[in-house]
C-alpha positions as CSV (number, residue, x, y, z in Angstrom):
1,X,-44.6,-2.9,80.9
2,X,-41.5,-0.8,81.5
3,X,-43.4,2.4,80.6
4,X,-46.1,1.6,83.2
5,X,-43.5,1.0,85.9
6,X,-41.8,4.3,85.3
7,X,-45.1,6.2,85.4
8,X,-46.1,4.6,88.7
9,X,-42.8,5.5,90.2
10,X,-42.9,9.1,88.9
11,X,-46.5,9.9,90.0
12,X,-45.8,9.8,93.8
13,X,-42.8,12.2,93.3
14,X,-44.9,14.6,91.3
15,X,-47.7,14.5,93.9
16,X,-45.3,15.0,96.8
17,X,-43.6,18.0,94.9
18,X,-47.0,19.6,94.4
19,X,-48.0,19.1,98.0
20,X,-44.8,20.7,99.2
21,X,-45.3,23.6,96.8
22,X,-48.9,24.0,98.1
23,X,-47.7,24.3,101.6
24,X,-45.2,27.0,100.7
25,X,-47.8,28.9,98.6
26,X,-50.2,29.0,101.5
27,X,-47.6,30.8,103.6
28,X,-46.6,33.0,100.7
29,X,-50.2,33.9,100.1
30,X,-50.8,34.8,103.7
31,X,-47.6,36.9,103.8
32,X,-48.6,38.9,100.7
33,X,-52.1,39.5,102.0
34,X,-51.9,42.9,103.8
35,X,-53.1,42.2,107.4
36,X,-54.1,45.5,109.0
37,X,-55.0,43.7,112.2
38,X,-57.4,45.5,114.6
39,X,-56.5,42.9,117.2
40,X,-53.3,40.8,117.2
41,X,-53.5,37.2,118.2
42,X,-52.8,36.8,121.9
43,X,-52.4,34.4,124.7
44,X,-55.5,34.3,126.9
45,X,-53.5,35.7,129.8
46,X,-52.9,38.9,127.7
47,X,-56.6,39.6,127.3
48,X,-56.7,42.3,130.0
49,X,-53.5,44.1,128.9
50,X,-53.9,47.5,127.2
51,X,-54.3,47.0,123.4
52,X,-51.0,48.9,122.8
53,X,-49.1,46.3,124.9
54,X,-50.6,43.1,123.5
55,X,-47.9,42.4,121.0
56,X,-45.2,42.8,123.8
57,X,-47.3,40.5,126.0
58,X,-47.5,38.0,123.1
59,X,-43.7,38.1,122.6
60,X,-43.0,37.7,126.3
61,X,-45.4,34.8,126.7
62,X,-44.0,33.1,123.5
63,X,-40.5,33.5,124.9
64,X,-41.6,32.0,128.2
65,X,-43.3,29.1,126.4
66,X,-40.2,28.4,124.3
67,X,-38.0,28.5,127.4
68,X,-40.3,26.2,129.4
69,X,-40.6,23.6,126.7
70,X,-37.1,23.9,125.2
71,X,-34.9,20.8,125.1
72,X,-31.7,19.9,123.2
73,X,-32.1,16.6,121.4
74,X,-29.6,14.1,122.6
75,X,-28.8,13.1,119.0
76,X,-27.7,16.7,118.1
77,X,-26.0,17.2,121.5
78,X,-23.9,14.1,121.1
79,X,-22.8,15.1,117.6
80,X,-22.1,18.7,118.4
81,X,-24.9,19.9,116.0
82,X,-25.9,23.5,116.5
83,X,-27.9,26.0,114.5
84,X,-31.0,28.1,114.0
85,X,-34.4,26.7,113.2
86,X,-37.0,28.9,111.7
87,X,-40.6,27.8,112.6
88,X,-43.5,29.1,110.4
89,X,-47.0,28.5,111.7
90,X,-50.4,30.0,111.5
91,X,-52.7,31.0,114.3
92,X,-56.0,29.9,112.8
93,X,-59.4,31.7,113.0
94,X,-60.3,29.6,116.0
95,X,-57.1,30.4,117.8
96,X,-55.5,27.0,117.3
97,X,-51.9,26.7,115.9
98,X,-51.7,25.1,112.5
99,X,-49.6,24.5,109.4
100,X,-46.3,24.2,111.3
101,X,-43.3,24.2,109.0
102,X,-39.7,24.1,110.1
103,X,-36.5,24.9,108.2
104,X,-33.0,24.4,109.5
105,X,-29.9,22.4,109.1
106,X,-30.7,19.3,111.2
107,X,-33.8,17.2,111.4
108,X,-33.5,16.5,115.1
109,X,-33.4,20.3,115.8
110,X,-36.3,20.9,113.5
111,X,-38.4,18.2,115.2
112,X,-37.6,19.6,118.6
113,X,-38.7,23.1,117.6
114,X,-41.9,21.8,116.0
115,X,-42.7,20.0,119.3
116,X,-42.4,23.2,121.2
117,X,-44.8,25.0,118.9
118,X,-47.3,22.1,118.9
119,X,-47.6,22.6,122.7
120,X,-48.8,26.2,122.3
121,X,-52.2,26.7,124.0
122,X,-55.2,27.8,122.0
123,X,-55.1,31.6,121.6
124,X,-57.5,34.4,121.0
125,X,-57.3,34.9,117.2
126,X,-56.3,38.1,115.4
127,X,-59.1,40.1,114.0
128,X,-59.8,42.4,111.1
129,X,-63.1,44.4,111.2
130,X,-64.2,42.3,114.2
131,X,-63.8,39.0,112.3
132,X,-61.2,36.4,113.2
133,X,-58.4,35.9,110.6
134,X,-55.5,33.6,110.0
135,X,-52.2,35.1,111.0
136,X,-48.8,33.7,110.0
137,X,-45.8,33.8,112.3
138,X,-42.1,33.0,111.8
139,X,-40.0,32.4,114.9
140,X,-36.3,31.6,115.1
141,X,-35.2,29.1,117.7
142,X,-31.4,28.9,118.2
143,X,-29.7,25.7,119.4
144,X,-26.2,26.4,120.7
145,X,-23.9,24.2,122.8
146,X,-21.8,25.4,125.6
C-alpha cells in the first residue's frame, strides 16, 4: 500500500516536469530553426509600410501597445517590488499570439506582463517562401518604481 501511494504522488510531479520541459523545448527548437523570413510578422496597420521599415513599425507598435496596456500591480507596488520580466511568445501561422511564457523575479509582475501580451491583436504572420511560419519573440518589460 505504501508503494502505491508513493507512486501516485510521484507521477503528477514527473508529468508536470515533462510538460514544463516540453514548453521550453518548443521555444528552443524554434530559436534553433534558422528563419530567413521573407516577411516579418506585423501589425495590420504596418501593412502599407515599405518592407524595409516593417520591423521598425512592428517595434513602434509593440512599444505603443505595451505603454497603452501597462499597469503596475498593486501587490508589487505596495511591497516595493521591481524588476524585469522577459516574455516569450510565438506569433502563430494564423497571426495569433500563442505559447506565452514569462520569466522574472515576481509572480505579480509576470502575470501583469502576460496580460499585456494576451491583449495583442491578431497580426499578419511572418512568411518564408510565401508560406506563413511560426515566429518566436522575446520582449523585456521593466517594472521600476519612482
